[in-house]
C-alpha positions in Angstrom: 117.6 105.5 95.0 116.2 102.5 96.1 113.2 104.0 98.1 112.7 107.0 96.3 113.6 106.8 92.4 113.1 103.2 92.4 109.3 103.7 93.6 108.9 106.6 91.5 109.5 104.5 88.5 107.7 101.5 89.7 104.3 103.7 89.5 105.0 105.5 86.4 105.5 102.2 84.8 103.0 100.5 86.7 100.6 99.4 83.4 103.9 97.9 82.1 104.7 94.2 81.8 108.1 94.6 82.0 107.8 97.4 84.9 110.1 95.7 87.7 113.3 95.3 85.4 112.9 98.3 83.5 112.3 100.1 87.0 116.0 98.4 87.9 117.4 99.4 84.8 117.2 102.9 85.1 117.4 103.1 89.1 120.8 101.2 88.4 121.8 103.0 85.5 120.7 106.7 87.7 122.6 105.5 90.5 126.0 105.1 88.2 125.8 108.2 86.9 125.6 110.2 89.9 129.1 108.9 90.5 130.1 111.2 87.9 129.7 114.3 90.1 133.0 112.7 91.3 135.3 113.7 88.7 136.1 116.6 89.7 138.1 114.8 92.6 139.8 112.1 91.1 140.8 111.1 87.7 138.2 110.3 85.2 139.1 106.9 84.5 139.5 106.2 88.3 135.5 107.9 88.4 134.8 105.7 85.2 135.8 102.2 87.0 133.2 104.0 90.3 130.4 104.9 87.6 130.3 101.2 86.2 130.7 99.4 90.0 127.8 101.7 91.1 125.6 100.5 88.4 126.2 96.8 88.9 125.8 97.4 92.5 122.9 99.3 91.9 121.2 96.4 89.9 122.4 94.0 92.8 120.8 96.3 95.9 117.5 97.1 93.8 117.0 93.5 93.7 117.4 92.4 96.8 115.6 95.2 97.8 112.5 94.3 95.4 113.0 90.9 96.4 113.4 90.8 100.7 110.5 94.5 100.7 113.4 95.4 103.3 115.2 99.1 102.5 117.1 98.4 105.7 119.1 95.4 103.9 120.3 97.5 101.3 121.7 100.3 103.5 123.2 98.3 105.7 125.2 97.0 102.4 125.7 100.3 100.8 127.6 101.4 104.6 129.3 98.2 104.4 130.3 98.3 100.1 131.1 102.4 101.6 133.0 101.7 104.9 135.2 98.7 103.5 136.3 101.0 100.5 137.1 103.8 102.6 138.8 101.4 105.7 141.2 100.0 102.8 141.7 102.9 100.8 141.9 105.5 104.1 139.8 108.2 101.6 136.4 108.5 100.7 137.1 108.8 96.9 139.1 106.5 94.8 142.5 107.6 94.4 145.3 107.6 91.2 144.7 106.0 87.5 142.9 102.4 87.3 144.7 99.7 86.4 144.2 96.8 84.1 143.4 95.3 87.5 140.8 97.7 88.4 139.2 97.3 85.0 138.9 93.1 85.4 137.7 93.7 88.8 134.9 96.3 87.9 134.3 93.8 84.5 134.0 91.1 86.6 131.9 92.8 89.0 129.3 93.6 86.2 129.8 90.0 85.2 128.1 89.0 88.8 125.6 91.5 89.0 124.3 91.5 85.7 123.6 87.5 85.9 121.8 87.7 89.4 119.7 90.7 87.9 118.9 88.4 84.8 118.5 85.3 87.7 115.9 87.2 89.5 114.0 87.9 86.9 112.5 84.4 86.6 110.3 82.2 88.4 109.2 82.8 92.2 111.9 85.7 92.6 110.2 87.5 90.0 106.9 87.0 91.5 107.9 88.1 95.1 109.4 91.3 93.2 106.3 92.2 91.7 104.2 91.4 95.2 106.7 93.9 96.5 106.8 96.5 93.9 102.6 96.5 94.0 102.8 97.0 97.6 105.5 99.8 97.4 102.8 101.2 95.0 99.5 100.1 96.1 96.9 102.6 97.5 97.8 101.4 100.6 101.4 101.2 101.3 103.3 100.4 104.4 104.9 103.3 105.4 101.6 104.6 107.2 100.7 106.7 104.2 98.0 106.8 102.2 98.0 108.3 98.7 95.3 111.0 97.9 92.2 109.1 96.3 92.7 110.5 92.8 94.1 108.1 89.6 97.0 108.8 87.8 97.2 108.8 84.1 
């Protein structure tokens, strides 16, 4: 999602003044929604908690990726989140029904993640994200790949 989906969104919205926040919001929403695929193996309320948590995490990871320009950092962070959850629960999926503590925890996480997202959209932080967005979607990307010599319209 950070590399593929976010990259496509940044390229597709390249003429928009709001391409960075819009791309982050759309990719985080898709990242969250993709977790609904777990509903066949876990409870609906638990899956909803997971979807909301993934949305917030998607906001945060996208900001980290665009600010630092380092994909490996978000990959490592995602691994650590999943590994910690797996080590805590002992299973790859969430079990049981969501409790009021689960809802409070995901609400707290969302507040923090949304606050970080908003904070990142101003000043030098926003400029750094714009620079990396330009680098990721420009003709000469730093992936040793050159885009074809035609313009998208």
